[in-house]
N, C-alpha and C positions, 0 to 999 in steps of 0.2 A: 504493499501501500504505499502509494506516493502522498506525504503529507507536506504543505507548504506552511503552515502556521501551527503554533503550541493551540491556540484557539478552535480550529479546525480538527486539529487531532483530537484533543478532549471531546469536541462536539461528536463525531463520529464514533468513537469508541461509547460514549455516552448513551447513545440511541438504546443501547438493548436494555439500559436501566431507567429507561425514561419514566416508568410508572413510580419507581422507588424515589427518584428525583423529586416528581411532582408531588408525592405525597409530603417529601422533605420541607418543599417549599412551603406547602399547605401549613404544616407544622410550624414551620419558621416565622411564617407570618402572624400564625395564631399567638406564637411566644412573645414576639415582637410588639405586638399589640397588647398583649397583658404587661409588659416591661413599661408601656407609655402610660399606663392609667395611675400609678401611684402618686406621681406630683399633682394630678389633677385633684386627688382627694385632700391636698393641701389646703384648697379654696374651702371645701366643705368644713373641714378642722376648724378653721378660723373664723370663717363668717356664719357657720351653723351651728358650730359647738361651743368655741371658745367664747364667741360675742353674743352670741342667742341662748348658751347655756342649754342645749337641746340634747336631754340624755339619750333620749330614742336614736337620735341621729348618731351619736357616738357610738352607741352599740351597732347600728348598723354598719358605719365605716370600719369598726373592727372585723365584723364577720365578712365584708368585702375585702379588707386584706388579705386575710387568710385564704378566702377563695381564689382570689387573683393569684397570691404566689403559690396555691395548691395546683391551679390549671397551668401555671408557666412552668411548675417543675415537669408536669407531665407532659406538655406539649415539648418543651425543650429537649428531655429523653428520647421521645419519638422521633423528632426531627433529627436528633445527633444520631440515632442508631439507623432512620432510613437512609441518612446522607453516608455515613461509613459504609453502609451495605453497598450502596452504589459507588462509592469513591474507591472504596478497596477492590470492588470487581473491574472498574475501570483500569485502575493501575495495575492490576493483576494481568489484564489483558494486554496493557500498553507493554510490559513487561516481556510476556509472552511473546509478542510481536517483537521487539526489539532483539531479543534472543534468535529468534526464528530468521529475522531479516539478516543478522549479523553472521548466522552459519551458512546463508546463501549468497551473501557478497562476494563478489569477484577476488579472487586470490591476490591479487596484484592491490587491492585497496586494504585487504587484511593485513599483508606484508609490510604494507607503508604505514600502519598505525601501530601504536605501542599497546600491547596486549593490555596493560594497566590503565591505559585510558579507555579501551572500551570496555573492560570490566567495570569501570566507575560509572560509566552511562547506565549500565545494569543494576548495579548496586546502589550507588551515592546518589545519582541522579534521579533514578525511579523513587528511592526511597524518600528525596525530598519532594519530589511531585506527589507522593502517597500522603505525606503530612499536611502539603498544602491542601488538596484535595477534600480530606477526611476531616482536618481540624481548622486549619487557618482560614481556609473559605467560608466555612460554615460562620464563623466568629465575624468574619468581615461583612459578609452578607446581614447576618444578624444584627450587627452593630450601625449597620446603614439603614437599615428598616427602621429600628429604635430612633435614631438620628430625624430620620424624615417624618416618622410619625409624632415625634416629639416637636419638631418644626410646625408641623401642621396644628397641633394643638395651639402653640403660642401665638399662630396667626388668629386660631379663633378666639381666643383670649383676649387679644388686642393688636391689632394689625398695626397701629400707630407705632407702638415701643417694637413692633416686629422689624420694621424697616431699619431702626437702629442696628439690629443684628445682620441684615441683610446687606447694609452697607461693608462690613467685614468680611461677608463668605466669599467674595470675587478674590479678596487676597490670599484667604485661604485656598482656594481653588487653585492661584497661581503657585503658590508653594507647593500644594500636593504635586502638580504637573511636573515643577521642576524636581521634586525629590524623586517622583517614580522613575525621571531619566538616570538620575545618579544612583538610585539604588538597582536599577536594572543594570546597570554597568558594573556597580560593585558585586551583585549577585553573580554576574559572569565570571568576574575576577576570582571570587571565592571559590566557585565549580571547578574553574579551570586548575586554582592551585591545589585543591582538594584531588582532582584526577592527577596532578604531577605527584603528589603524597602516595596514592595507591599505585601509579606506575612505578614509583622508584622503590619502593616495597615489594611490588609483584617481581621485578627484574632480579633484586637482589635474592629473594628466595629462590626463585628458577635457577639462579646461577650460583647457588651456595657455595658448591665444589669449587667453582673458580675464586669466588671470593676469598675464601680460606686458603685455597692453593698459594695465591697471591698474598695472604696477610692482609688483606685489604679492608678488613672489618670496619677500622676507624673512620677511614675515606667513605665508605658506604653510610656510615651513621652521619657523616658531615654533609652528605649528598640529601639524607632524609631529613635533617635538620632545618637545611636551607629551604626546602620544600614546605618544611613546616612552618618555618617563619615566612615564606611567602603567603600562606595561607591565613597565619595570625595577622599581618598587616591588611589583607584584604578584609578580613572580619572587622578590626578594629576601624577602617575607613567606614564601612557600612554602618556599624554601630554610632560612630561619630554623625554621620547625616542624617541619621533616624533620629538620633537625639537632641541635636539641634534644632530640626524640624517639630520636633513633635513640643519643645520649649518655646520656640517662637509662636507657633498656633496656639498653645495654650496661654500664652501673655496675651494675645490678641484678642481671646475669648473672654477672660477675666476682665481685661478693658472694656469691653462692649458690656458686661455682665455690670460693672461699676456705672457706667453711662447711664444703662437702663434702670438701675435701683435708684440713681439720683433722679432721672426723670418720672419714674413711676412713683418715687415718694412724693414729691411735688403733686402729682395728680391725686394721691390718696389725699394728701392734706386739702387740696382744692374739691375734693367729693367726685373727681370724675372716674375714680378707681375704687374698689373695695380691697380692705387688707388682704383679705383672702386670695382675691384676684392677682395682686401683687406677689403675694408670697408664692403662689402657684407659678405665676411665670416666672420668676427670678428661680423657683426650684427647677424649673425646666431647664432654663440656661445652666444652671449647675449641673443637672442630669446629662447635660448634652456634651459637657467636656469629657466626659468618660468614655461615650461612643467614640468621639473624636481621637482620643489619645489612644484607644484600642484599635481604631482603624489605622492610625500612623505605625502603631506596632506591627499590624499585620501586613501593611504594604512591604515593608524590609523583606518579610517571608514570600510574599506573594510574588515580588518581583524576583527574589532568587528562584522561586519555583519557576516563574516563567523563563529566567537563564537556563535552568535544568531542563524544562521542556523544549525549548530551542536547541539544546544540545542533542536531545533525544530526536526530534525532527531532523536534524544534519545528518543522523545515521539513517533513519529511515528513507531520506532522500537518496541516499547513496545507491548506485545501480547494482541490480545482482545479476547472477548468472542467466542468461536467456536459455530458456528450455523449448527450443522451437520444437523439438521432436514429439512435445507431448508425453502423453502415458502409454503410446502404443508399443505394444512389445514385438521386438524384431530379433529374432535368435540370432545369435554371431555362429559363422564356422570358424573364421580366424584368418582370413588373409586381410593384412595392412598393408595399405597403398599410401605413400607420400606423393603428391604431383606438384613439383616445383614450388614448395611451400617456404615462405618466408614468415618472421616473426620479430615484431619490434615491440619495446617496452621502454615507454617513458622517452618516445622520440629517439630512441637508440636500436638500431637493427642488429639484433641477436642472431637470426638463422637466416641465410639468402640460399634460395632455390634450392632445396633440400629434397630429393629424389630418393625413394626407397619401395621395394616391392618385396613383402615377405609371403610366401605360400601359407596356407593354413597347416599349423603343425610345424613349422621351419623356426629355425632358431638364428637370429642375428645378434651381433654384437656392435656397440658404437665406442668409442675409445676416443681419446683425445686429452689434451691437457687441460688443467682446471680453468674454467671459465670459458671453455669454447662453445658451449650451448649443448652439452650432452643430456643435462636433466631436463632442459626446455622441450627437447624432442619427446622425452617421456611424457611429460605435463601435457602435451597438446592431445595425444591419443584419448584420454579420458576426459578431454575440455576442460581441462583446470584454466587453459587459456586458448583463444581462439586466433588461428592464423590471421596475420596482415595480409597475405594473399596466397594463392593456391588452394590446393584441396586435401584433405585426408579423407581415404576412404578404407571403410571395413566391407569385405566381401563385395566390393565394387559399389557401395551404397555410402554417400557422404555423411559422414559423421553427424551432421546437424541435421540430419533426418531424424536420427535415434534419441530418444528421451534421456536426460540425464541421467536419472536414476537406472533406467534400464541398461542403459550404456556401461555405467560404471559397475552393475552388478554382474557383468559378464566380462569384467577384467579383474585380474588379481594383482594387486603391487606390492611389492615387498621394498621399502624405502631404505635408504641407508640407516637412519636412526629409528628404530621402533620404539613408538610409544605405546603403551598400554595404559588402558582406562583403568579407573578404579573399580575393582569387582574381582571375581574368581577368575582363575585361569579359564574355565568353561566360558564363562561370559565373554573373555578376552577372544578367545577363538571363534566363537560365533558371533561375534560383534556385527552389529547390522543385520543379522539374519532370522531377529525375532526367536520365537519357539523353535528350536532346534532338536532333533532326537540326539540323545547323547552318544548314540552309535556311530552319527557321524561327526561328532566331535571328536571320537576317539581316533575315527579312522583317519581324519585331518591331521592328528597329533602322531598318528602312526607315519603317514607320508613324510611329515617333518621331522621325523625321527627325534620326537621329543616326550612321546608317551612314556618312556621308562622313567624318565627324570622326573614327569609330573605324578606317576605312581608312588615316587618316594616321599612326595610332599606329605605334610601331615594329614590334610583332608582331600588329597588327590587333586583331582578336577574342581572342587569347592574349595581349594587354597585360595585365601584372598592375596592379591598381590599388592605392594606398595604403591603409592602415588608414581604414576609414569614407570613403574617396574620396576625400583630401584632395588628391589631385594632379589631380584634376579641379575645373573651375569649377561653381558652382552650376546653372547652367542645364544644362550638359553632365550633371551627376548625375540633374536632375531627368528629362531626357529618357530617361535609361537606366532611371529608375524607372518612365517611361510604358511602355518597351519590355517592361520586367519583368512590368508589368501585363497587357498586351495580348497576350503570347505565349501565355497562358492560353485565349485567343479567349472572355474572360468574357462573361456577359450583363449584367452589371451593372457599371458604373464609378462608383467613388467619388472623387471629386478633392477632397481635404481641404484647401483654401488652398494648391493646388498652385503658385502664382506670386506669394504674397506676399511671400516673402523675395528677389525677384529684383530685377535693375535692370531698366529698360526694354526694351534691346534683348534680353535674355535672355527677358524676360517674351513678347515679341513671338515668338520662337522656340518656345518651350515651349508658347505658347497656340495656336500653329499645329500643333504635333504633337498637343495635345490635342484638338483639332477632328477630326483625323484619328484619332484612336483611340476618340472617342465615336461615330463613324458606327455606326448599326445598333445601338447598344448602349443601353440604360437608364442614365442617368448622373445622378448626384446630385452637384451642385457647392456646396461651401462657400465661400463667396465672401469674401474681405475687399476685393480691389479690385473695384468694381462694374463697370468697364469691361469684366470678361470675360465676364459673364453677360447681358448685352443680349438674345443670342438664345434664353435660356432659353424653354421653352414656359410656364412658371409661375416666379413668384418668390416665395417666402415670408420675410418679415420675421419675426426672431425678436427679443423683448425679454424680459429675466429669464424664461426659460425658456417664453414663450407666444408664439404666432404673433398678432400684433397686425395686419399687412397681408398680404394675397398678391394676386397679378396678374400679368400681364405687364409688361415694363419700362414700356411707354407708359401703360398703366393706372394703375401706381402713379407715375408721372411726374406725371401729370395729377391724382392724387388730392391731391397737395402735401403726404403725411404724411411719415413718419420716412425712408421711403425717398427721397423727392425730398430730403430735407436731406442724406441720407447721400451722394447722387449729385452734388448739388450741390457738395460739398465736395471730391469728387474731384480 
């Protein structure tokens, strides 16, 4: 869903809860109306009780006060309950949509973003918005309605005295408009610095081994402190603007109250106004200070919430992967063809005129120096990126005709760095497959040559692995990744430097598992260690985004080119 503004975003998600919101508004109007009545009773207390000495009226007023505040308590509870139910639901839906959108954003956008910043949108910004919708917004509306109701009553009591208040209100409005802009800018600043805190901490914890390896704890603490100081300064600036504004507005209102009391007092002396009417009028003015002060307090939070909503809108407005193929299932046999494919990223051309043709069940390898574009070729097949020009075909059909989910479920990928998810070993092997029979999980583990190790674990396949699989060795994680790839029975296997980060013993075990996994499948091997690709049907040498050599291992060795030089250095 493309969202252009915070208001439209909230309105679009609020439609589902419109009945609850309607009830909340009804109860809010009722509670605000009841909140307006007590100052009006001052008139009766003075004129009908204290001056007229009417005991019956005194009793009536006491009962009315109890009834008014009792009903106010009930309506306040109902409006808060209804609004919280609606507000919590709206923010929950927004958070879910935000997470779903992030998961579908283009990989280039994700890689260009800081993970901590993205996380802060789901956690910090969504939580701020949640507080605004379920608490601050309710209080703001309640106080605004109360203020308007009291203003209507002072017009009813004495319109001439009300004109003295009206003179002050334009100045208050200008101050509110000025403060709103300042507070929104301050709110953006606060949320940006809060995102920096989250990102700094997330980066440090995700790379804790690197931090400790370089004994860099103190420097990371200083980075965190610096981010915290930025957030601290931004918060103080917002509080300063809010505090100054609240004080200035209160002085304006009290000055207006003093003028009203002076003019109204003379009207009572001249007999134009009763003492009860003057007390009721000034009571309303005094009571109006509290709603305005509350509105000022809420404005700061509202502006921060708008800043958070704008940051969420910015994410929801980013492009996602285009799934032109829809949900049509197209079974894959396994022939992969690149036709004059070029690819550019951020205006830099990475690949130039790539041509490959792999028969179903064939095995090719792509080698070359670091940064030559090998992994980019692998990423183009499952459509992690789209080619800038040329076409990629599977079984003679352009890959854009395949649905993304359908295409990727028929491709098995074993990356260089295997990341395991939080959960059991069985969950990680069957990841993305839903409810899979345990027999299939064990069969995949057998193919990956990891079943014997799994059975030695305390709870076998039900053993929990640590976050990112840190409780397992690199070779063990990699073989679980192979099992995760083959359980889908894919027709195409992509091995992206799957053994480059392993020691010799682990590499031998993983290579054995890979050879088993590749049987009967089209295999595309991105290799750093050339010893692992000798048996490939064809080897392509990639240099600066172009194929400079191709042939079998023996042919390339005999040619004495770059491949022979690289192989000689193995």
